[in-house]
N, C-alpha and C positions, 0 to 999 in steps of 0.2 A: 309470910303466912299464906298469902294467895298462891304463891308458887308451890309451896309444900302441899297445900290442899289439893291442887290439880294433879300433882305428881302422885300423891297417895291415892287419890280417887281412882286412878287407872290400875292400881295394883289389886290383886286378890285380897279380900279382907284378912286372910290369915297372914299375908306378907306385910301388912301395914305396920304392926307393932315393931318389927325389926327395923323397918325403914325409918320410923319415927325415933327409935332409940339412937340411930346413927345421926340423923339430921337435927334432932332437938337436944342433943347431949348437953347437960348443964343448964337447960332452959325449960324447966317444968311448966312455966306459964304458957310458953309458946306451944308446947305439946298439948296441953289441956285445950287451948283454943282450937288447934287443928283437929283434935279428936272430936270436939264439939261440932265443928263444921261437918266432919265426916258422918257423924250420927244423924245430921240433918239433911244429908244429901238426897235421900229418897223421900223427904218430906216435901210438902208444897213449897214452891219457890219463895212465897212470902215468909214461910217459917225459916227457910235457909237464909233469906236476906237479913232477918233480924239479928242473928248472932254476928253476922259480918258487920252490920252497922254498929252493934254494941261494941264489938272489938275495936272498930275504927274510932268510936267515940272515946273509948278508954285510952287508946294510943294518943289521940289528939289531946285529951285531958291531961295525960301524963306529960306531954311535951309543952303544954301551954305555959307553964311556969318558966320553962327554960327557953321559950321562944325569944327570938331577937326582937328588940324593940326599935322603933324608928330612931335614927340617929346613932345606933350602935355600929361600931366598926368591926368588920369581919375581914381580916387581912387588909387588902387594898380596897375593899368594898364598903360603902356606907349604906346601911339599910334605910330605905325610905318608907316601906310599908309591907305588911304581910299580904300575900296574894292567895295562899291556900295551903292545904296539906293533902298528901296522898299516901299510898302504901310505901313509898320510898322515903318520904320525909317532907319537910316544909319547903315552900317556894316563896321568895320575897322579891319585891321590886327594889333594886339596889343601884347605887351609882358607883361606877368604876372610877376611882379617884386618879388612877394613873392615866387611863386613856380617855377619861372625861366623857363617859356615855352611860346611859341607863341600861341595866341588864336584868334578866330574870335569873335570880340566884337560887339554885336548888341544892338543899342540904340533905345529905343522907342521915337518917335518924341513927343515933348512936346504938340503939338496940340492934340494928341490922349489921353493924360493923363486927359484931361477935360472930356472925355467920359469913364465912369466907365466900360462899356462893352469892349471898346478897351483895357483898362488896364487889365481887367480880361482875355481877350484873350491872351495878351502878357504873363501874369503870367501862364496861362494854358499851353502855348507852353513850357515854362521852366519846369514846373512840369511834363508834359507828357513826354517830351524827357528825363529828368533826371531820370525818373522812369525806363527807358529802358537801358539795357546793352547788346549791340549787335554790332558785327563788321560792319554791314551794316546800322547802324543808327548813325547819328551824335551824338557824346558824348557831353553832356552838363556838364560843370564844375561848373558853379556858376551863381547865379541869385540874383540881389540886386538893390540897389538904391544909387546914388551919387548925392547930390545937386538937389534933386527932379527929377532926370533923371533915369529911370529904364533901366536895361541892362541885357543881357544874355551873358555869356562867354562860348564858346564851342570850341571844337577842330577845328583847321584851316586845311581845306582840300584843297590841291593843285590839281587842275584838271579842268574839264570843265563840264558845265551842260549837261544833256542828250539832251536838246534842241540844244545846240551848236554842240554836236556830231552828231545828226541826220542831221543837215544842212551841215556838213562837207563832208560826202560821204555816199554811200550806206552801210548799215550794213548787215553783213552776218547772216544767221540763227544761226550759232554757237555763234556769239557775242551776238545776241539778247537773245538766250536761257540762256547764262551765266549770263547776267545782270538780266534777269527775275527771275532766280533761287535765286540770291542774294536778290532781292527785296521781293520775296515771303517769303524767310526765315525771313527777317526783319519784314514783316507784321505778320507772325506766332508768332513771339516773342511779338510784340505789342498787338495783339489780345488776346494772353494768359494772358495779364495783364489787359484786358478790355479796351484797347485803340484803337480807330478807327481813322485813320489819316484824311480821308475825303477830302484830296486835293492832291491826287496822280496825278502828271503831270510831263512832262519832265523838267520843270524849278525847281522842287523840288527834283531832283535827280542829284547828282554830281558824275561823273565818274573820279576816280583818274587816274594818269598816268600809274599805274600798273594794271588797270582794275577793281579795287575794286569800287563797287557802294555804295554810301551813300544816304540814305533817310533823307531829312532835312525838316524843317518847320512844326512843329506840332502846328502851331498857331491856327488852327481850329479843332484840334483833339478832339474827344469826348471820355471821360473816362466813359465807360458804367456803369450805375447803375444796369444793368441786364446782367451780364456776360454770362448767359445761352443763351442770344440772339445770341451769336457767338459760341455756342456749346462748351463752356468751363465751367466746373463745379468747384466750390470752391469759397472761399472768396477772390476775387481779389482786389487789392488796387484801391479804387475809391475815392481818397482823394480830387479830384476837381470835382465839378459838371460842367456839360456842360454849356458853355456860350450861347448855342443856345436854342431855344424853338421849340416845335412841330410847323410845318408850316414854319420854317425858312429854307431858302436855302443858304447854304454856300459851297464854292468851286469854281472851274473854269468851266465855262459852258461846253466846249467841252469834258471834262473828267468826267462829273457827271454821276452817275448811275440814272436809271429812278426814283427810290424812292427818291434819293437826289434831283432831279430836281422838284419833286412834293412837296418837303418839308416834306416828311414823315420821321419817325424815321429810322435810318440806323444802320447797324451792319457791321461786318467784310467783308461780301460778297459784300458790296458797294465798298470797297477798291479793291477787286479782279476785279470787273467790270472796275474800272478806270485803274487798271494795265493792263488789257487786251487791253483797248483802247490805252494805251501807247505802248504796244507791237505791235499792228497793225500799229501805226505810225512809230515805228522803222523799221518795215518791208517794208512799202510802201513809207515813206517819207512825207505822208500827213495825216490829221486827219481822223478818222473813220467816224465822224458825221460832216457834213458840211451844210452850209446854208448862205443866204445873210443877215439874221437878227438873233438877239439873239433868238427870238421866233421860227424861222425856225430851229435853231440848237436844241433847246429843243424839238421841235416836232419830229425831226429825232431820238433823243435819246429815246423818248417815243414810237414811232410807227415804225420808219424806220429801215432798216438793211444796214450795210455798204457793199460796193462791195466785192465779194469773194476775199480772199487773192490770190487764185490761178490765178485769172484773172489779178490782179494788179502786182503780182510777179510770173512770169512763173517759174515753177520748185519748187515752195514752197511745202515742205513736207506736206502731208495731215494730219499727226499726229499733227504737230505744229498748223495747222489751226483749228483742232478739239479742242485743248486746249484753243485757243484764243476765239473761238466762244462759247464754253461752259461757260467760265467765263463772256462772254458778253451777256448772255441771259437776256431778259427783266424781266422775273419772277425770282427773286432771289432764289426761292426754287429749280430751275432747274440748278443753278450754282454749282460750287464745294461747298461742305458743309463747308469747312474751308480752310485756307491758307495752312495747312499741306497737305490736299488732293490734292490741285493744285500743291504744291511743289513736291509731289511724282510723279505726272504725268510728270512734267517738267524734273525731274531727270531721269525717265525711258526713256523719249524721248532722252535726252542727251546721256544716256548710249547706247541706241540702235544705235543712229547716229554714235557714236564713234566706235562701233563694226563694223558697215557696212563699215566705212572708212578703218579700219584695214583689213577687209576682202578683200576689193578691192586692197589694197596695197600689201597684201600677194599674191593675184592672179597675180598681174602684175610683182612681183619679183620672182615668183616661178621658172621660167625657168633660170633666171640668178643667183639664189642663189648658193653659193659655197657648196661643199659637206663637211659639218661640221665633219661628222664621219671620212672621209678620212684625213682631216686636223689634227684631234686629234691623229690618228694613227701615222702620220708622226712626231708629236711632242712628243709622248710617248717614254720613255726609252726602249732600246732593252731588250727583255726577257732574264732572266738569273737567277742564283741561288743567287747572292749577290745584295745588294742594291748599287745604284750608289753613287759616292763620295758625291754628293750634299745631298742625303738622310742621309748618315752617319753624315755629318756635322750638318744638321738640328737636328738629334737625339741628338747629343752631346749638342748642345745649349739648346734643350728642357730639357735635364736632369739637366743642370745647373739652368735653370729657375725653375724647380720643387724644387731643393735644396734651392734656395733663397726664394721661396714662403713658403716652410716648415719652414725655419728659421724665416721668418717674423711672421708666425702664432705662433710659439713657443715664439717669443719675446713678443707677445701680451699676451699669456697665462702665460709664465714664465719669470719674469724680469731678471733672471740670464743669459738668452740667449742674453741679450742686448750687452754683451761684444763681442759676435761673430759678431754682426752687429753694430759696433761703430758709424756709421753715421746715424743710425735710430733716429728719433726724440725722445727726452725724454718724458716720460708720467708723468703727474702731476694731482693730485686732491687737490683742495682747500676746506677743510671742513668748515662748518659753525662755526663761533667763538662762544664760550660759554660765556654767560652773568654771571659773578660771583656774581652779585647782581640783580637777576631777577626783572624786572619792566616792566609793559605793555608799558611804554613810551619809553623804550630803547631796548626792546627785538628784535625789528625789525632789529637792527644793526647786529645781529649774522649772519643771512642769507645774508642780502643785502651787507655787507662789503665783504663777500666771493665772492658774485656775481660780485661786482665792480672789484675785483682783477682778477677774471676769464675773465671779459670783456676786461680788460687791456691787458691780455696776449693772448687773442683769435687771431687766424690767424697768429701767428708766425710760420714760417716753421720749426724752430729748436725745437719746443716744442708742444706737444699734450696735451691740457688741457681738462679735463672732464667738461661738461657744468653744469650749475646750477641745471638743472633738476635731475641730477644723484646724487647730494649730499644733496638733500632736506631731505632725511630720517635720516640724522645724526644730526638734530637740537638738541641742548641742551643735548648732550649725551657725556659721557666719552667713548672715542673710543680707542679700541685696534688697534694700527697702522698696525700691520701685517694683522689682519682680514679685516680692511677697505681697505687696499691696494689690498688684494686678491679679495674682492668683487668688487672693482672698476677697477681691472686689470691695476694697475699703479705701478710704481717703486718708486715714490716720493710723499710725502704728505706734505701739509702745514696745521698745526693746530694752533689754537690760542684761546685766551680768552680776555675779556675786562671788564673794570669797569669804570663806569661814576660817577663822584662826582662833581655835579654842572656843571661848565663850563670846568672842567678838564676830560680828557679821558686817561686812561692808557690801553695799548694793549700789550699783550705778544704773540709772535709768534715763531714757530720753524719749520724748514724745515727738514724733515726726509727722508733719503735714506733707503728704506725698506730692501733691500737685505742684506747689512752688518749691518742693524739696527743701523745706524749712524746718529747723528744730524749734518747736514751740516751747519746750521746757526740758531741762536736763538737771540732774541732781545726783549727789552722792550721799547716801544715807548710812550712817554708822549706828549700830544698835546692838544691845546685848541679845544673845540668842534666845533667851527666855522672854524677850519683848517682841518676838517675831510677829505676833498678831497685829501689832500696831502698823506694820508695813502696809497692809492692804488698805487701811483707812487713809494713811498718809498719801499713798500713791493715787488712790481713787480721787481724793480731793484735788491733788495737783493736776490730774488729767482734766477734770471738769473745769478747773481754773484756766488751764492752758487752752482749752477749746472754747472758752467763754460760753459755756453751757448755762442757760438759765433754768433753774429747777423749780418745779411746782412744789407746793407744800407737801403733796403726796410723795413726790420723789425725794424730798428732803427727809421725810419720815422713813422711807425705805433705806436710806443711807445711815440712819442712826444705829449705832451698835446695839444689838439686842441685849447683851449682858457681857460681863467680863468672863472670857473663856480661860479655863485652866491651861497654862502653857504646855504641859505634857499632853493634854488632850488635843491641843491644836497641832502639835507635831504628829501625833498618831493620825489625826484627820488628814494632814498633808500627805503622809505616807500612804494612807488608804486611797486617796484621790489619784496619786501617781500610779499605784499598783492597778487600780481599776483601768486607767488609761492604757496600761500595758497588757490588759486582758488576763491578769492574774487575779481572778475574782475571789478564790478562797483566801488568798493572802490579804486582799483588800478588805474582805469581810472581817478577818481577824483584827486588822489594824483599826478599822472603824468601830468594831465592838469595843476595843480597848478605849477608844476616844469617848464613847458614850458611857462606858463604865467609870472612867475617871471624872467625866463631867456630864452627868445625866441631863443637864439643862441645855446642852449644845444642839440646837435644833438643826443646823446645817449638817452636822455629823449624822444625826438620825436620818435625814433625807437621803444622804449619800449611802448610808448603810442599807436603807430600803432599796435603793437602785441596785446596789451590788447583789443583794439577795435575789431580786427579781431577775436580773440578767443571768446569774448563775443557775437559777431554777429553770429558766427558759432555754438558754443555749447549751448549757452543760448538764441539763436534766438533774439539777440539784435537789429536786424533791418538792412536794406540795408543802412540806413543813417550812421550806424557805419562802414560799409564797405567803404563808401565814405570818412568818416573821417580818417579811417586807411590809405587809399590811399594818402590823403593829408598830413598826418603825415609822411609817408615814403618819399614822395617827398621833404618835408621840410628837413628831415634828410639827404637825398642824396645831396640836394643843399648845406647844411652846411658842410658836410664831405663826399665827394664821395667815400673815401676809407674805410668807416665803413662797415665791412662785415656783421654784424648783420642786418643792414638795408636791404641789398639785399636778405639775406636769408629769413627774415620775409616777405619782399615784394613778393618774389617768392611764398611763401605759400598763400598769399592773391590772387595773380594772378591765381593760380591753383584753389583755392576755388571759384573764381568768374567768371569762364568760359574763362580765358585767359591763359590756360596752354601752348599754343604755345609760349607765351612770357616768361613763367617761365623757360623753358628748356634752352634756350641760356643764360639766366641770370646766372643760376647755373653752367652751363658748363664754363662760363667765370670766375666765382669765383674759380672753381676747377683747372683751368689752373695754377693759381698762388698759390693756397692753396689746394693741392691735399689731404692733411690729414684732412681737415676740415669736421668732421663727419656730422654736421647738414646740410651742403650744399649737401653732398652725399645723405643724407636721403631725402631732399627736391627734389633732382633730381629723385630719385626712386619714390617718391610720384607723381611727375608730369608724369613720364613714366606710372605709374599705371592708371592714369586718361585717358591717350591716348591709353591704351590697349597693351603697350609694356611690357608684364608681366614678361617675362624672364629677360629682362634688368632691370626692376624695382626690382626684387628680388636680382639681382646681385649687384646693387648699394646700396641697403639697407644692404646687408650682408657686403659690404665693409665699410659702415658707422659703423656697429656694430663691425667690426674688429678694426677700429680706436678708437671707443669708445663704449664699450658694453652697456653703459647706455643711449645712444642717444635716445631722445624722449621716454624714458621708461615709462613715466606716461600717455601719451596721444596718443600713436600711436601703431599700430600693423603692422606686415609684411603681409599685406593683399594679396600681389601678390601670395603667396602660396595658400591661400584660393581660389583665383580666378582661379588658375591653377588646382584646384581639389586635391591638395596635403594637405589633411586635417591633417594628423598626423604631417607633417612637420610644418604646420601652428601653431598647438597647442604647439609643442615643442619650437617654436620661441617666444612664449609669456613669458614675465618675471613673476616671482613669486611675484607679489605685489598685494595689495588690492585696486587698482585703479578701479573706476567705468568703465572706458573705457576698461581696460584689462579684468575685470570680464565679461562685456558684450561680448567681442570677444571670450572669452573662451566658453561661452554658445553658441555663434554663430557657432563656430567650431564643438562643440558637436552636435548641431542641424543638421548640414550637415552630420555628421557621423551617425545620427539616434539614438543617445543617448539622447532621448527626456526628460526623467525624470531629468537627471543631468543638461541638458540645461535649463529646466524650473527653477530649483533651482538656477542656476547662474543668470539667467535673473531677478528673484525676488530679489536676493541679491543686484544686481546693482541698481535696482529701489528703494529698501529700503534705500540704501546709499544716493542717490540723485535723486529724481523723476523729477527734472527740466532739467536734461541733456537729450539731444536728443537720444543718444544711449540707455539710460535706458528706455525711453518710448517705443522705438521700441521693445526692449527685453521683456518688460512687455506685450505688445500686443501679441507677439509670445507665451509667457508663457500662456496667457489666451487661445490662440488657442490650445496649447498642451493639456490643461485640458478640452477642449470642450466648452469653454466660448467665442465663437466668437464675440458675441454682444458687451461686454465691451471692448474687444480688438480692434474691429473696431471703437468704439466710441473714444477710446484713440487716434487711428491713425488719425481719422477725426479732432479731436481737435488739434493734433500736426500739421497736414497738414495746417489747418487754420492759425495757428501761423506762419508757414513757409511762406505761401503766403502773409499774411498780413504784416509781417515784411520785406519780401523781402530778408531774410537771410537764412542761412543753406546751407552748401556746397553740391554740387551735388552728391557726393558719399553718404552722409547721406540721401539725398532724394531718392537715389536708394534703400537704405535699407527700406525706407517707402514703396516704390513700391513693393519690394519683400514681405514684410509683408502683404500688401493688397492682393497680388496674392495668398499667402499661405492661407489667411483667406477667399478667394473666392470673394472679391470685384473687379471684373475684370475692370469695368469702372474706378475706382479710381486708380487701378494699372497701367492702360495704361496712364492715365493722368499724374501720377507721373513719369512714365518712360519717357514720352515726356518732362516733365520739367527737368528731369535728363540729358537727352541728350542735350537739349537746354542750360542747365546750364554748360555744358562742361565736363561731365563725360561720356566717350564713349569707354570703353574697349570692343569692339565688340566681340573678341574671348570669353570673359567671358559670355556676353549676350547669345551667341549661345548655351552654354552648362549649364547655370545656372539652376539647378534643381528646384529652388524656383520659377521660372517663368513658369513652365510647365502648369499651369492653364490658362495662357493667350497666349500661344505660337501659338495657331491655330486661333487667332483673326486676322481679316484682317488688323486692324490698327497696330498690332504688326509687321507684315511684312514691312509696310511702315517705322515704326520707326527703324527697323533693317537696312533698306537701308540707312537711314540717318546716323545712327551710323557707319555703315561700311564705308561710303564715307569719313567721317571725320577721322576715324581711319586710313584708307589707306593713306590719305594726311599726317597725323601726322607721320606715320611710314616711309613714303617715305622721309620725311624731316629730321627725326632724327635717322634713323637707322644706321648712321655712328657711329663709336666708340666714347664713352665719354672720357673726359680727364682722 
């Protein structure tokens, strides 16, 4: 009704009947209501408001009897309570029984489903919002249909609308600026994806109790088919065409931009106008554009000017008013060129205001401040030739700590030192089992059975087990135990072989203590193929018995089988794990999806499925949809088994890669409190620190991870903190000697930083030849072309890669930063700055590295670069302030 009213209002009166004939066909009640509103359009606003309110009451009254009651099931959602109703339908607080979380459930009223445009508008809200991933934009979880009723499930935000906040009390400039910065940041993210909101108003902004502002209701958002209209280059996702047509007016009258009120095409600057109107209202408590009729309000928007803020609010800073008035200019060409430009001005104003407050505070306290130097002198020890007793005591303890640390390092390097530190965890590697009768149908068991045993023993405090990634190179090999133990830095090995004959499976295993070269345990296990799952439990128990490991109650609980797994699902799971290790991620996803379909309660399969989605999305640009699927898979795994460490480690990696690094850090710290020797958790914590710019801390955590397990993440990760710290030799020394595409690229990247260009080009080409589909390989090839003076093909490859990144919505922010660096090196400044913007927005903000990165020198003097650095520095400073306390 609202949409039809605004569209009809802009038509000549003579053209309205034909328009309503078409739009209200078969719905005379709707037509009567719209015509009633049109007759009131030139009446005073109070008269116009009454029929709208009456119509709304009628709609709500009609729906009330059919409203969902608490306890009602709607698909997988259980209704907890009604939240409210609007023009699109009812909103409920509900519980997602599958993912076990509360959501806001928005149902489209069935009256609107008869109107295809209303339905498309509802669908567009879901698609527009779900395409965005930003802390100040409401997160959409799900969109679908149950019994002909369409719904959107989104995060449930506890707080108040900005409208309610404005009515409550006067807002300070500080509070207004903080909210405006959050909303501008959200708009910058939406505009970067070609999405214009078009209905910014206090009612569509929720302020949480902790001050976080959330932008909601993308119901009339426009997904631009011309991203350049909002000054953004690149192939942005435009999966949904706008439901409006030129000449259509959508939005709320008092907050419309002039071009929106005229029904002209709009871009991101229209949102900035509306936001400025909201800022004006936050400051004054009343609307910027007022009038007795709807036509009067529109006339004011088109021709009038609001009263100066300084008159309405005495003492209002002139800098703040300048920002508001610039964003509110009638001619959009005179407004801020983008949300990022407005954001930079708001942040600069906020920073300057904070500085002035501190300056006044210091001035007022100067006379009463204590003499810090004098106080220090009083507390210092008296001068003398010897150290005070406290210092000698500290020195003695320090010496003991050094000795213990040295022994710990030796225990890692030399297993015989283990006897000096008897309480240190035993180290174990489970090598892939050898297939005594090679067969493509059963070869997958060799690696995947070893992985199953590793997963079973993972996280035990009394045992350090090398991860599956470290043993992949030993597939189908006759292994020298001493050599393998030395390479893997372990004191104990489990080796085995298997033979399948129809439904019968024979497995031989032996547990070897490497130092005395002694077999601690060996056995032959015969079992039916459909009893394969029992193998991991049997072998795990025998390993612990052979090593005489004493388990804590918590460890015993970890070893307890979570539930009986379907044998078919278990085989699919084993196949998926093996395919993942072979880097065939699409096939791994298919196998693991089959496992979870056959047995939906199999938590470990859900965890590995999430990892496969994440890796495919990041390295092979599998798409943002796979990031979302990964998130759902992890949540399912956590719901089924909250104690499964793998899930939390994999989830932390996803959070870091998708711009939520602030959530990843506490998650890994929590894991390490109970599992301090868990190397992959240490590495993921270091990875998260790297994204936030805590580079020294990142290197320290990754080194601890390597001490616990020298092979951790050996095939797919590098200790980049050393590279970002400018320690190029140390970075190259930290790279493992393997022929992985990832490692080859980074070897070339380190050499590139050292100026060894010929060798770097050779390594880049080698990585590209091995697998040209991987993102690092493409970046390296572009740099290689540049080294040889072939900038054009290098830039073409980068543009194609960027297009895939943007179109898919995938690719972690650190990889996008490498694309930005390559663009800068090859001289495409505009593309470099755009990718740098996407990098920071995507959650990669190591500001200290940005400041000294030599690969960015070509863009360092651009004006936009300075604004981007301010943004990165602000988030880095917040991150560091929050997480600079010591890790577990």
